[in-house]
LUMMARSE-762567 format. One line per 2 residues: number of its first residue (from 1); their letters; for each residue x, y, z of N, C-alpha, C, CB. Coordinates in Angstrom, 1 decimal, padded with zeros to 4 digits. Glycine has a CB too. Example, Ala and Ser with C-alpha at 12.3 -4.5 7.8 and 13.67 -1.06 7.14 Angstrom:
1 = as = 013.2 -005.7 007.8 012.3 -004.5 007.8 013.2 -003.3 007.8 011.3 -004.5 009.0; 012.8 -002.2 007.1 013.7 -001.1 007.1 012.9 000.0 007.9 014.1 -000.6 005.7
# end
This chain:
1 = ms = 114.5 086.4 095.5 114.2 087.4 096.6 113.5 086.6 097.7 113.4 088.6 096.1; 113.9 086.9 098.9 113.3 086.3 100.1 111.9 086.8 100.3 114.1 086.4 101.3
3 = sp = 110.9 086.0 100.7 109.6 086.4 100.9 109.5 087.1 102.3 108.6 085.3 100.8; 108.5 088.0 102.4 108.3 088.6 103.8 108.0 087.5 104.8 107.2 089.6 103.7
5 = el = 107.3 086.4 104.4 106.9 085.3 105.3 108.2 084.7 105.8 106.0 084.3 104.6; 109.2 084.5 105.0 110.4 083.9 105.4 111.2 084.8 106.3 111.2 083.4 104.2
7 = ls = 111.3 086.0 105.9 112.1 087.0 106.7 111.6 087.2 108.1 112.2 088.3 105.9; 110.3 087.3 108.2 109.7 087.5 109.5 110.0 086.3 110.4 108.2 087.7 109.4
9 = ri = 110.0 085.1 109.9 110.2 083.9 110.6 111.7 083.8 111.1 109.8 082.6 109.9; 112.6 084.2 110.2 114.0 084.2 110.5 114.3 085.1 111.7 114.9 084.7 109.3
11 = ea = 113.7 086.3 111.7 113.9 087.2 112.8 113.3 086.7 114.1 113.4 088.6 112.5; 112.1 086.1 114.0 111.5 085.5 115.1 112.3 084.4 115.7 110.1 085.1 114.8
13 = ak = 112.9 083.6 114.9 113.7 082.4 115.3 114.9 082.9 116.1 114.2 081.6 114.1; 115.6 083.9 115.7 116.7 084.4 116.4 116.3 084.9 117.8 117.4 085.5 115.6
15 = ra = 115.2 085.7 117.8 114.7 086.2 119.1 114.3 085.1 120.0 113.5 087.2 118.9; 113.6 084.1 119.5 113.1 083.0 120.4 114.3 082.2 121.0 112.2 082.1 119.6
17 = vl = 115.3 082.0 120.2 116.5 081.2 120.7 117.2 082.0 121.8 117.4 080.8 119.6; 117.5 083.3 121.4 118.3 084.1 122.4 117.5 084.3 123.7 118.5 085.5 121.7
19 = aq = 116.2 084.3 123.6 115.4 084.4 124.9 115.6 083.3 125.9 114.0 084.6 124.5; 116.1 082.1 125.4 116.3 081.0 126.2 117.7 080.8 126.7 115.9 079.7 125.5
21 = te = 118.7 081.7 126.3 120.1 081.4 126.7 120.3 081.7 128.2 121.0 082.4 125.9; 119.6 082.6 128.8 119.7 082.8 130.2 119.4 081.5 131.0 118.9 084.0 130.7
23 = ll = 118.3 080.9 130.7 117.9 079.6 131.3 118.9 078.6 131.1 116.5 079.2 130.8; 119.4 078.5 129.9 120.4 077.5 129.5 121.7 077.6 130.4 120.8 077.6 128.0
25 = hr = 122.2 078.8 130.5 123.4 079.1 131.3 123.1 078.9 132.8 123.9 080.5 131.1; 121.9 079.3 133.3 121.6 079.2 134.7 121.6 077.8 135.2 120.3 079.9 135.0
27 = ef = 121.0 076.9 134.4 120.8 075.5 134.8 122.0 074.6 134.3 119.5 075.0 134.3; 123.0 075.2 133.7 124.1 074.4 133.1 124.8 073.6 134.3 125.1 075.2 132.4
29 = gr = 124.9 072.3 134.1 125.5 071.5 135.1 124.7 071.2 136.4 126.8 072.1 135.5; 123.5 071.7 136.4 122.7 071.6 137.6 121.4 070.9 137.4 122.4 073.0 138.2
31 = ae = 120.9 070.8 136.2 119.6 070.3 135.9 119.5 068.8 136.2 119.2 070.5 134.5; 118.4 068.3 136.9 118.2 066.9 137.2 117.9 066.2 135.9 117.1 066.8 138.2
33 = sk = 118.4 065.0 135.8 118.2 064.2 134.6 117.2 063.1 134.8 119.5 063.5 134.1; 116.5 062.7 133.6 115.7 061.5 133.6 116.2 060.8 132.3 114.2 061.8 133.5
35 = wk = 115.8 059.5 132.2 116.2 058.7 131.0 114.9 058.3 130.3 117.0 057.5 131.5; 114.9 058.5 129.0 113.8 058.1 128.1 113.9 056.7 127.7 113.8 059.0 126.9
37 = yd = 112.8 056.2 127.0 112.7 054.8 126.6 113.9 054.4 125.7 111.4 054.6 125.9; 114.5 055.3 125.0 115.5 054.9 124.1 116.9 055.0 124.7 115.5 055.7 122.8
39 = gt = 117.0 055.3 126.0 118.2 055.3 126.7 118.9 056.7 126.6 119.1 054.3 126.1; 118.3 057.7 126.1 118.9 059.0 126.0 118.4 059.9 127.2 118.5 059.7 124.7
41 = rv = 119.2 060.8 127.5 119.0 061.7 128.7 118.1 062.8 128.3 120.3 062.2 129.3; 117.3 063.3 129.3 116.5 064.5 129.1 116.4 065.2 130.5 115.0 064.1 128.6
43 = ta = 116.3 066.5 130.4 116.2 067.3 131.7 114.9 068.2 131.5 117.4 068.2 131.9; 114.5 068.7 132.7 113.4 069.7 132.6 113.7 070.9 131.8 113.0 070.1 134.1
45 = vd = 115.0 071.2 131.6 115.3 072.4 130.8 115.1 072.1 129.4 116.8 072.7 131.1; 115.3 070.9 128.9 115.0 070.5 127.5 113.5 070.8 127.2 115.3 069.0 127.2
47 = va = 112.7 070.3 128.1 111.2 070.5 127.9 110.8 072.0 128.0 110.5 069.7 129.0; 111.4 072.7 129.0 111.1 074.1 129.1 111.5 074.9 127.9 111.7 074.7 130.4
49 = is = 112.7 074.7 127.4 113.1 075.4 126.2 112.2 075.1 125.0 114.6 075.1 125.9; 111.9 073.9 124.9 111.0 073.5 123.8 109.6 074.2 123.9 110.7 072.0 123.8
51 = en = 109.1 074.2 125.1 107.8 074.8 125.3 107.8 076.3 125.1 107.2 074.5 126.7; 108.9 076.9 125.6 109.0 078.4 125.5 109.2 078.9 124.1 110.2 078.9 126.4
53 = if = 110.1 078.2 123.3 110.3 078.6 121.9 109.1 078.4 121.1 111.5 077.8 121.4; 108.4 077.2 121.2 107.3 077.0 120.4 106.1 077.8 120.8 106.9 075.5 120.5
55 = re = 106.0 078.2 122.1 104.9 079.1 122.5 105.0 080.4 121.8 104.9 079.2 124.0; 106.3 080.9 121.8 106.5 082.2 121.2 106.3 082.2 119.7 108.0 082.7 121.5
57 = lg = 106.8 081.2 119.0 106.7 081.1 117.6 105.2 080.8 117.2 107.6 080.1 117.0; 104.6 079.9 118.0 103.2 079.5 117.6 102.3 080.7 117.7 102.8 078.4 118.5
59 = aq = 102.5 081.6 118.6 101.7 082.8 118.7 101.7 083.7 117.5 102.0 083.6 120.0; 102.9 083.7 116.9 103.1 084.5 115.7 102.7 083.8 114.4 104.5 085.0 115.6
61 = fp = 103.0 082.5 114.4 102.8 081.7 113.1 102.0 080.4 113.4 104.2 081.3 112.5; 100.7 080.6 113.7 099.9 079.5 114.2 099.6 078.4 113.1 098.5 080.0 114.6
63 = ad = 099.8 078.7 111.8 099.6 077.7 110.8 100.8 076.8 110.5 099.2 078.4 109.5; 101.9 077.1 111.1 103.1 076.4 111.0 103.1 075.1 111.8 104.4 077.2 111.4
65 = qy = 103.9 074.1 111.4 104.1 072.9 112.2 105.3 072.9 113.0 104.1 071.6 111.3; 105.2 072.3 114.2 106.3 072.4 115.2 106.7 071.0 115.7 105.9 073.3 116.4
67 = fs = 108.0 070.7 115.5 108.5 069.4 115.8 109.7 069.4 116.8 108.9 068.6 114.5; 109.6 068.8 117.9 110.7 068.6 118.9 110.6 067.3 119.5 110.6 069.7 120.0
69 = ee = 111.8 066.6 119.6 111.7 065.3 120.2 111.2 065.3 121.6 113.1 064.7 120.1; 111.2 066.4 122.3 110.8 066.5 123.7 109.3 066.8 123.9 111.6 067.5 124.4
71 = la = 108.7 067.3 122.8 107.3 067.6 122.9 106.3 066.8 122.1 107.1 069.1 122.5; 106.8 065.8 121.4 106.0 065.0 120.5 104.9 064.3 121.4 106.8 064.0 119.8
73 = et = 103.7 064.4 121.0 102.5 063.8 121.7 102.4 062.3 121.4 101.3 064.6 121.4; 103.0 061.9 120.3 102.9 060.5 119.9 104.2 060.1 119.2 101.7 060.3 118.9
75 = dv = 104.5 058.8 119.2 105.7 058.4 118.5 105.3 057.8 117.1 106.4 057.3 119.3; 104.0 058.1 116.7 103.6 057.7 115.4 104.1 058.8 114.4 102.0 057.6 115.3
77 = pt = 104.7 058.4 113.2 105.2 059.4 112.3 104.1 060.5 111.9 105.7 058.8 111.1; 104.5 061.7 112.0 103.6 062.9 111.7 104.0 063.4 110.3 103.7 063.9 112.8
79 = pv = 103.0 063.4 109.4 103.3 064.0 108.0 103.6 065.5 108.1 102.1 063.7 107.1; 104.5 065.9 107.3 104.8 067.4 107.2 104.0 067.9 106.1 106.4 067.6 106.9
81 = ta = 103.0 068.7 106.4 102.0 069.2 105.5 102.0 070.7 105.3 100.6 068.8 105.9; 102.5 071.5 106.2 102.5 072.9 106.2 103.7 073.4 105.3 102.6 073.5 107.6
83 = rf = 103.5 074.6 104.7 104.6 075.2 103.9 105.8 075.4 104.8 104.2 076.6 103.3; 105.6 076.0 106.0 106.7 076.2 107.0 106.6 075.3 108.2 106.7 077.7 107.4
85 = sw = 107.7 074.7 108.5 107.7 073.9 109.8 109.0 074.1 110.5 107.6 072.3 109.4; 109.1 073.7 111.7 110.2 074.0 112.6 110.7 072.7 113.2 109.9 075.1 113.7
87 = vl = 112.0 072.5 113.3 112.6 071.3 113.9 113.5 071.8 115.0 113.3 070.4 112.9; 113.2 071.4 116.2 114.0 071.9 117.4 114.6 070.8 118.2 113.0 072.7 118.3
89 = dp = 115.9 071.0 118.5 116.6 070.2 119.5 116.9 071.2 120.6 117.9 069.4 119.0; 116.1 071.2 121.7 116.3 072.2 122.7 117.7 072.3 123.3 115.3 072.1 123.8
91 = id = 118.3 071.1 123.5 119.7 071.0 124.0 120.3 069.9 123.3 119.8 070.9 125.6; 121.1 070.2 122.2 121.8 069.1 121.6 123.1 068.9 122.4 122.1 069.4 120.1
93 = gt = 123.3 067.8 123.0 124.4 067.5 123.9 123.9 067.6 125.3 125.5 068.6 123.7; 122.7 066.9 125.6 122.1 067.0 126.9 123.0 066.3 127.9 120.8 066.3 126.9
95 = nn = 123.7 065.2 127.6 124.7 064.6 128.5 125.7 065.6 129.0 125.3 063.4 127.8; 126.3 066.3 128.0 127.3 067.3 128.4 126.7 068.4 129.3 127.8 068.0 127.1
97 = fa = 125.5 068.9 128.9 124.8 069.9 129.7 124.6 069.5 131.1 123.5 070.3 129.0; 124.1 068.3 131.3 123.8 067.8 132.6 125.0 067.6 133.5 123.0 066.5 132.6
99 = lg = 126.1 067.2 132.8 127.3 066.9 133.5 128.3 068.1 133.7 128.1 065.8 132.8; 127.9 069.2 133.1 128.7 070.4 133.2 129.9 070.5 132.2 129.3 070.5 134.6
101 = ip = 129.7 069.8 131.1 130.6 069.9 130.0 130.0 070.9 129.0 130.9 068.5 129.3; 130.8 071.9 128.6 130.1 073.1 127.9 129.8 072.9 126.5 130.9 074.2 128.0
103 = hc = 130.1 071.8 125.8 129.8 071.6 124.4 128.3 071.2 124.2 130.8 070.6 123.8; 127.4 072.1 124.2 126.0 071.9 123.9 125.4 073.1 123.3 125.3 071.5 125.3
105 = ai = 124.2 072.9 122.7 123.6 074.0 121.9 122.1 073.9 121.8 124.2 074.0 120.5; 121.5 075.1 121.7 120.1 075.1 121.3 120.1 075.1 119.7 119.3 076.4 121.8
107 = sl = 119.3 074.3 119.1 119.3 074.1 117.7 117.9 074.2 117.1 120.0 072.7 117.3; 117.7 075.2 116.3 116.3 075.5 115.7 116.4 075.6 114.2 115.7 076.7 116.4
109 = al = 115.7 074.8 113.5 115.7 074.9 112.0 114.3 075.4 111.6 116.0 073.6 111.4; 114.3 076.3 110.6 113.1 076.7 109.9 113.2 075.9 108.5 113.1 078.2 109.7
111 = ce = 112.1 075.2 108.3 112.0 074.4 107.0 110.9 075.0 106.1 111.7 072.9 107.3; 111.1 075.0 104.8 110.1 075.4 103.9 109.9 074.2 102.9 110.5 076.6 103.0
113 = qg = 108.7 073.7 102.9 108.4 072.4 102.1 109.3 071.3 102.6 108.5 072.7 100.6; 109.6 071.2 103.9 110.3 070.1 104.4 111.8 070.2 104.3 109.9 068.9 103.8
115 = vp = 112.3 071.3 103.7 113.8 071.5 103.5 114.3 072.6 104.5 114.1 071.9 102.1; 115.3 072.3 105.3 115.8 073.4 106.2 116.4 074.5 105.4 116.9 072.8 107.2
117 = vy = 115.9 075.7 105.6 116.3 076.8 104.8 117.0 077.9 105.6 115.2 077.5 104.1; 116.9 077.8 107.0 117.6 078.7 107.9 117.8 078.0 109.2 116.8 080.0 108.1
119 = gv = 119.0 078.1 109.8 119.3 077.5 111.0 119.7 078.5 112.0 120.3 076.5 110.9; 119.3 078.3 113.3 119.8 079.2 114.4 120.3 078.2 115.5 118.6 080.1 115.0
121 = vy = 121.6 078.4 115.8 122.3 077.5 116.8 123.0 078.4 117.8 123.3 076.6 116.1; 122.6 078.2 119.1 123.3 078.9 120.2 124.3 078.0 120.8 122.3 079.5 121.2
123 = dl = 125.6 078.4 120.7 126.7 077.6 121.2 127.0 078.1 122.6 128.0 077.8 120.2; 126.7 077.2 123.6 126.9 077.6 125.0 128.3 077.8 125.3 126.3 076.6 125.9
125 = sr = 129.2 076.9 124.7 130.6 076.9 125.1 131.3 078.2 124.7 131.3 075.8 124.5; 130.9 078.8 123.6 131.5 080.0 123.1 130.6 081.3 123.3 131.8 079.9 121.6
127 = rv = 129.4 081.0 123.8 128.4 082.1 124.0 128.2 082.9 122.7 128.9 083.1 125.1; 128.0 082.1 121.6 127.9 082.7 120.3 126.6 082.2 119.6 129.1 082.4 119.4
129 = lm = 125.9 083.1 118.9 124.7 082.7 118.1 125.2 082.5 116.7 123.6 083.8 118.2; 125.0 081.3 116.2 125.3 081.0 114.8 124.0 080.9 114.1 126.2 079.6 114.7
131 = hg = 124.0 081.5 112.9 122.7 081.5 112.1 123.0 081.7 110.7 121.7 082.5 112.7; 122.1 081.2 109.8 122.2 081.5 108.4 121.5 080.4 107.6 123.7 081.5 108.0
133 = gp = 121.7 080.6 106.2 121.1 079.7 105.3 121.4 080.1 103.9 119.5 079.6 105.5; 121.2 079.2 102.9 121.5 079.6 101.5 120.8 080.9 101.1 121.1 078.4 100.6
135 = gf = 121.6 081.8 100.5 121.1 083.1 100.1 121.2 084.1 101.2 119.7 083.0 099.7; 121.5 083.7 102.5 121.6 084.6 103.6 123.0 084.7 104.2 120.6 084.2 104.7
137 = gm = 123.9 083.8 103.8 125.2 083.7 104.4 125.2 083.0 105.7 125.7 085.1 104.6; 126.4 082.7 106.2 126.6 082.1 107.4 127.2 083.1 108.4 127.6 080.9 107.3
139 = hd = 126.6 083.2 109.6 127.0 084.2 110.6 127.4 083.4 111.9 125.9 085.2 110.9; 128.6 083.6 112.3 129.2 083.0 113.5 129.4 084.2 114.4 130.5 082.1 113.3
141 = gd = 128.4 084.6 115.2 128.5 085.9 115.9 128.6 087.0 114.9 129.7 085.9 116.9; 129.6 087.8 115.0 129.8 088.9 114.0 130.7 088.5 112.9 130.3 090.1 114.7
143 = kt = 131.1 087.2 112.8 131.9 086.8 111.7 131.1 086.2 110.6 133.0 085.8 112.2; 131.6 086.2 109.3 130.9 085.5 108.2 131.9 084.5 107.6 130.5 086.6 107.2
145 = ph = 132.1 083.3 108.2 133.1 082.4 107.8 132.6 081.5 106.6 133.4 081.5 109.0; 133.6 080.7 106.2 133.3 079.8 105.1 133.9 078.4 105.4 133.9 080.3 103.7
147 = vs = 133.3 077.4 104.8 133.8 076.0 105.0 135.3 076.0 104.6 133.0 075.0 104.3; 136.1 075.3 105.4 137.5 075.1 105.1 137.7 074.4 103.8 138.2 074.4 106.2
149 = ta = 138.6 075.0 103.0 139.1 074.3 101.7 140.6 074.0 101.8 138.7 075.2 100.5; 141.1 074.0 103.0 142.6 073.8 103.1 142.9 072.4 102.6 143.0 073.9 104.6
151 = af = 144.2 072.2 102.1 144.6 070.9 101.7 144.7 070.0 102.9 146.0 071.0 101.0; 144.4 068.7 102.6 144.5 067.7 103.7 145.9 067.6 104.2 144.0 066.3 103.2
153 = sk = 146.1 067.5 105.6 147.4 067.4 106.2 147.2 066.7 107.5 148.0 068.8 106.4; 148.3 066.5 108.2 148.3 065.9 109.5 147.5 066.7 110.5 149.7 065.6 110.0
155 = et = 147.3 068.0 110.2 146.5 068.9 111.1 145.0 068.9 110.8 147.1 070.2 111.1; 144.6 068.3 109.8 143.2 068.3 109.4 142.3 067.7 110.5 142.9 067.5 108.1
157 = lv = 141.3 068.5 110.9 140.4 068.1 112.0 139.0 067.7 111.5 140.2 069.3 113.0; 138.6 066.5 112.0 137.3 066.0 111.6 136.5 065.7 112.9 137.5 064.7 110.8
159 = gf = 135.3 066.2 112.9 134.3 065.8 114.0 133.8 064.4 113.8 133.2 066.8 114.1; 133.7 063.7 114.9 133.5 062.2 114.8 132.8 061.7 116.0 134.8 061.5 114.5
161 = hs = 131.8 060.8 115.9 131.3 060.0 117.0 131.4 058.6 116.6 129.8 060.4 117.2; 131.9 057.8 117.6 132.0 056.3 117.3 130.7 055.7 117.0 132.7 055.7 118.6
163 = pf = 130.6 054.8 116.1 129.3 054.3 115.7 128.6 053.5 116.8 129.5 053.3 114.5; 127.3 053.8 117.0 126.5 053.1 117.9 126.4 051.6 117.5 125.1 053.7 118.0
165 = dk = 126.3 051.4 116.2 126.3 050.0 115.7 127.7 049.6 115.4 125.4 050.0 114.4; 128.3 048.8 116.3 129.7 048.4 116.2 130.0 047.6 114.9 130.1 047.6 117.4
167 = tl = 129.0 047.2 114.2 129.4 046.5 112.9 129.9 047.5 111.9 128.1 045.8 112.4; 129.7 048.8 112.2 130.1 049.9 111.3 131.6 050.3 111.6 129.2 051.0 111.3
169 = mp = 132.2 049.7 112.6 133.6 050.2 112.9 134.5 050.0 111.8 134.0 049.4 114.1; 134.5 049.0 110.9 135.4 049.0 109.8 135.2 050.2 108.9 135.1 047.7 109.0
171 = ma = 134.0 050.7 108.8 133.8 051.9 108.0 134.4 053.1 108.6 132.3 052.1 107.8; 134.5 053.1 110.0 135.1 054.2 110.7 136.6 054.2 110.7 134.5 054.2 112.1
173 = sg = 137.2 053.0 110.6 138.6 052.9 110.8 139.5 053.8 109.8 139.1 051.5 110.7; 139.0 053.9 108.6 139.7 054.7 107.6 139.8 056.1 108.0 139.1 054.5 106.3
175 = vl = 138.7 056.7 108.5 138.6 058.1 108.9 139.6 058.3 110.1 137.2 058.5 109.3; 139.5 057.3 111.1 140.3 057.4 112.3 141.8 057.4 112.0 140.0 056.3 113.2
177 = sq = 142.2 056.7 110.9 143.6 056.5 110.6 144.2 057.7 109.8 143.8 055.3 109.8; 143.3 058.6 109.3 143.8 059.6 108.4 143.8 061.0 108.9 143.0 059.6 107.1
179 = fk = 142.9 061.3 109.9 142.7 062.6 110.4 142.8 062.7 111.9 141.4 063.1 109.9; 143.0 064.0 112.3 142.8 064.2 113.8 141.3 064.3 114.0 143.5 065.6 114.2
181 = ir = 141.0 063.7 115.2 139.6 063.5 115.5 139.2 064.4 116.7 139.3 062.1 115.8; 138.0 065.0 116.6 137.4 065.7 117.7 136.0 065.2 117.9 137.3 067.3 117.4
183 = gl = 135.7 064.7 119.1 134.4 064.2 119.5 133.8 065.0 120.6 134.5 062.7 119.9; 133.0 066.0 120.3 132.5 067.0 121.3 131.3 066.5 122.1 132.2 068.2 120.6
185 = gs = 130.6 065.5 121.6 129.3 065.1 122.3 128.1 065.9 121.8 129.5 065.2 123.7; 128.3 066.7 120.7 127.1 067.4 120.2 127.2 067.4 118.7 127.1 068.9 120.7
187 = at = 126.3 066.6 118.0 126.3 066.5 116.6 126.0 067.8 115.9 125.3 065.4 116.1; 125.2 068.6 116.5 124.9 069.9 116.0 126.1 070.8 115.9 123.8 070.7 116.9
189 = lh = 126.9 070.8 117.0 128.1 071.6 117.0 129.2 071.1 116.0 128.7 071.7 118.4; 129.3 069.8 115.9 130.2 069.2 114.8 129.9 069.8 113.5 130.1 067.7 114.8
191 = la = 128.6 069.8 113.1 128.2 070.3 111.8 128.3 071.8 111.7 126.8 069.8 111.4; 127.9 072.5 112.7 128.0 073.9 112.7 129.4 074.4 112.7 127.2 074.5 114.0
193 = yv = 130.3 073.7 113.4 131.7 074.0 113.4 132.4 073.8 112.0 132.5 073.2 114.4; 131.8 072.9 111.2 132.3 072.8 109.8 131.9 074.1 109.1 131.6 071.5 109.1
195 = aa = 130.6 074.5 109.3 130.2 075.8 108.6 131.1 076.9 109.0 128.7 076.0 109.0; 131.5 077.0 110.3 132.3 078.1 110.8 133.8 078.0 110.4 132.1 078.1 112.3
197 = gi = 134.2 076.9 109.8 135.6 076.7 109.5 136.4 076.3 110.6 136.1 077.9 108.9; 135.8 075.9 111.7 136.6 075.4 112.9 137.0 074.0 112.7 135.7 075.6 114.2
199 = ld = 136.1 073.1 112.3 136.5 071.8 111.9 136.5 071.7 110.3 135.4 070.7 112.4; 137.4 070.9 109.8 137.5 070.8 108.3 136.4 069.9 107.8 138.9 070.2 108.0
201 = gc = 135.9 069.0 108.6 134.8 068.1 108.1 134.3 067.4 109.3 135.3 067.1 107.0; 133.2 066.6 109.0 132.7 065.7 110.1 132.0 064.5 109.5 131.7 066.5 111.0
203 = vd = 131.9 063.5 110.3 131.2 062.3 109.9 130.4 061.7 111.1 132.2 061.2 109.3; 129.2 061.2 110.9 128.5 060.6 112.0 127.7 059.5 111.5 127.6 061.7 112.7
205 = yn = 127.4 058.5 112.5 126.7 057.3 112.2 125.4 057.2 113.0 127.6 056.1 112.4; 125.2 058.1 113.9 124.3 057.9 115.0 123.1 058.9 115.1 125.0 058.0 116.3
207 = vk = 123.0 059.9 114.2 122.2 061.0 114.4 120.8 060.9 113.8 122.8 062.3 113.8; 119.9 061.7 114.3 118.5 061.8 113.8 118.4 063.2 113.2 117.5 061.6 114.9
209 = iw = 117.3 063.5 112.5 117.2 064.7 111.7 117.2 065.9 112.6 115.9 064.7 110.9; 116.7 065.8 113.9 116.7 067.0 114.7 118.1 067.4 115.2 115.8 066.7 115.9
211 = dl = 119.0 066.5 115.1 120.4 066.8 115.5 121.1 067.6 114.4 121.2 065.5 115.7; 120.6 067.5 113.2 121.2 068.1 112.0 120.5 069.3 111.4 121.5 067.1 111.0
213 = aa = 119.2 069.3 111.5 118.4 070.2 110.7 118.8 071.7 110.7 116.9 070.2 111.1; 119.2 072.2 111.9 119.6 073.6 112.0 120.9 073.9 111.4 119.5 074.1 113.4
215 = ai = 121.9 072.9 111.5 123.2 073.1 111.0 123.4 072.9 109.5 124.2 072.2 111.8; 122.5 072.1 108.9 122.6 071.8 107.5 122.6 073.2 106.7 121.4 070.9 107.0
217 = pl = 121.6 074.1 106.9 121.6 075.3 106.1 122.9 076.2 106.4 120.4 076.1 106.4; 123.4 076.0 107.6 124.6 076.8 107.9 125.8 076.3 107.0 125.0 076.6 109.4
219 = vr = 125.9 075.0 106.9 127.0 074.5 106.0 126.8 074.9 104.6 127.1 072.9 106.2; 125.6 074.7 104.1 125.3 075.1 102.7 125.5 076.6 102.5 123.9 074.7 102.4
221 = aa = 125.2 077.4 103.4 125.4 078.8 103.3 126.9 079.2 103.2 124.7 079.6 104.4; 127.7 078.4 103.9 129.1 078.6 104.0 129.9 078.0 102.9 129.6 078.2 105.4
223 = gg = 129.2 077.4 101.9 129.9 076.9 100.7 130.2 075.4 100.9 131.1 077.6 100.5; 129.6 074.7 101.8 129.9 073.3 102.1 128.8 072.4 101.6 130.2 073.1 103.5
225 = ev = 129.0 071.1 101.8 128.0 070.1 101.4 127.8 069.1 102.6 128.6 069.3 100.2; 126.6 068.6 102.5 126.2 067.5 103.5 125.7 066.3 102.6 125.1 068.0 104.5
227 = hf = 126.3 065.2 102.8 126.0 064.0 102.0 125.5 062.9 102.9 127.2 063.5 101.2; 124.2 062.4 102.6 123.6 061.3 103.4 124.0 060.0 102.7 122.1 061.5 103.5
229 = ln = 124.5 059.1 103.5 125.0 057.8 103.0 124.1 056.7 103.1 126.3 057.5 103.6; 123.0 056.8 103.9 122.1 055.6 104.0 120.7 056.1 103.7 122.2 055.0 105.4
231 = ge = 120.5 056.9 102.6 119.2 057.3 102.2 119.0 058.8 102.3 118.1 056.6 103.0; 118.5 059.4 101.3 118.2 060.9 101.4 117.2 061.2 102.4 117.7 061.4 100.0
233 = ql = 117.5 062.3 103.2 116.7 062.7 104.3 115.8 063.9 104.0 117.5 062.9 105.5; 116.1 064.6 102.9 115.4 065.8 102.7 114.8 065.8 101.2 116.3 067.0 102.9
235 = pm = 113.6 066.4 101.0 112.8 067.1 102.1 112.3 066.1 103.1 111.7 067.9 101.4; 112.1 066.6 104.3 111.5 065.9 105.4 110.0 065.7 105.1 111.8 066.5 106.8
237 = kv = 109.6 064.5 104.9 108.1 064.2 104.6 107.3 063.9 105.9 108.0 063.1 103.6; 108.0 063.3 106.9 107.4 063.0 108.1 108.4 063.3 109.2 106.9 061.5 108.2
239 = fd = 107.9 063.6 110.4 108.7 063.7 111.6 108.4 062.4 112.4 108.3 065.0 112.5; 109.5 061.6 112.6 109.4 060.3 113.2 110.4 060.1 114.3 109.6 059.2 112.1
241 = lk = 109.9 060.0 115.5 110.8 059.8 116.7 111.6 058.5 116.6 110.0 059.9 118.0; 111.0 057.5 115.9 111.7 056.2 115.8 112.4 056.1 114.5 110.6 055.1 115.9
243 = mk = 112.7 057.1 113.8 113.5 057.0 112.5 114.8 056.3 112.7 113.7 058.4 111.9; 115.3 055.8 111.7 116.6 055.1 111.7 117.7 056.2 111.8 116.8 054.3 110.4
245 = ri = 118.8 055.7 112.4 120.0 056.6 112.5 120.5 057.0 111.2 121.1 056.0 113.4; 121.0 058.2 111.1 121.5 058.8 109.8 123.0 058.6 109.8 121.1 060.3 109.6
247 = iy = 123.6 058.2 108.6 125.0 058.3 108.4 125.3 059.4 107.4 125.5 056.9 107.9; 126.2 060.3 107.7 126.4 061.4 106.8 127.9 061.8 106.9 125.5 062.5 107.0
249 = va = 128.3 062.6 105.9 129.6 063.3 105.9 129.3 064.7 105.5 130.7 062.6 105.0; 130.2 065.7 105.9 130.0 067.1 105.6 131.4 067.7 105.5 129.2 067.8 106.6
251 = gs = 131.4 068.8 104.7 132.7 069.6 104.5 132.7 070.2 103.2 133.9 068.7 104.8; 133.8 070.5 102.7 134.0 071.0 101.3 133.7 069.8 100.4 135.4 071.5 101.0
253 = sa = 133.5 070.1 099.1 133.3 069.0 098.1 134.4 067.9 098.2 133.1 069.5 096.7; 135.7 068.4 098.3 136.8 067.5 098.3 136.8 066.7 099.6 138.1 068.3 098.2
255 = mc = 136.5 067.4 100.7 136.4 066.7 102.0 135.4 065.6 102.0 136.2 067.6 103.2; 134.2 065.9 101.5 133.1 064.9 101.5 133.6 063.7 100.6 131.8 065.5 100.9
257 = ar = 134.2 064.0 099.5 134.6 062.9 098.6 135.7 062.0 099.3 135.2 063.4 097.3; 136.6 062.7 100.0 137.7 061.9 100.7 137.1 061.1 101.9 138.7 062.9 101.3
259 = lq = 136.2 061.6 102.6 135.6 060.9 103.7 134.8 059.7 103.2 134.6 061.8 104.6; 134.0 059.9 102.1 133.3 058.8 101.6 134.2 057.7 101.0 132.4 059.3 100.5
261 = al = 135.3 058.1 100.4 136.2 057.1 099.9 136.8 056.3 101.1 137.4 057.8 099.1; 137.2 056.9 102.1 137.7 056.2 103.3 136.7 055.3 103.9 138.2 057.2 104.3
263 = mn = 135.5 055.7 103.9 134.4 054.9 104.6 134.0 053.7 103.7 133.2 055.7 104.8; 134.3 053.8 102.4 133.9 052.7 101.5 135.1 051.8 101.1 133.4 053.3 100.2
265 = a = 136.3 052.1 101.7 137.5 051.4 101.3 137.4 050.0 101.9 138.8 052.1 101.9
# end
């Protein structure tokens, strides 16, 4: 049975994300960009959404820990010590957002003891709130979808980003040769679309935990799996802006096995 502490946070998370959607749409394609030390783009909207969501949640749950790549006061790894913590990517797909490409999302994860137990993802392109977690089901707006278990075919769709580290291209070639590929520019949406049954699976070589944290519980709630291939990431013990890139696959059990086999061939 879910605890009152968990349920109150879930409802607060949905309210906090929905409260930022007007700002997200108003500044879409208009926000001025800056570039961070690691070469990634950031806008004032990323910072504002982070501040607004954490201000609202922090007023209700002051003992929780709050982690966002845009608000970190230090790049020194921060231990996760509270029972409940939050991991936020205020705009996953900031490049798309700044350029007027609609595949981007607000991505908020609620973690218990360092494990994401509920995710809230606002999909700007479809104007849909996706949310859920194990024991709560997966909700794609008013739908309750499941991870695809369709047999592999020439129509199978896999979300994919080309590896940042080009030495991993041989690992990617098998996936590219076997499936139809969709590269949306938002790792959160790739994984969330697996949960929604829109994509059959996904693979990535470039992500950090804040790109995935909210969508992991969506996939698990929808009957799917997320497999980390270069070291287990959960429970999250520290929040580290300089963490190594994560390599993972997601989908049904059969899809994960197939993707891993292709990558290891």
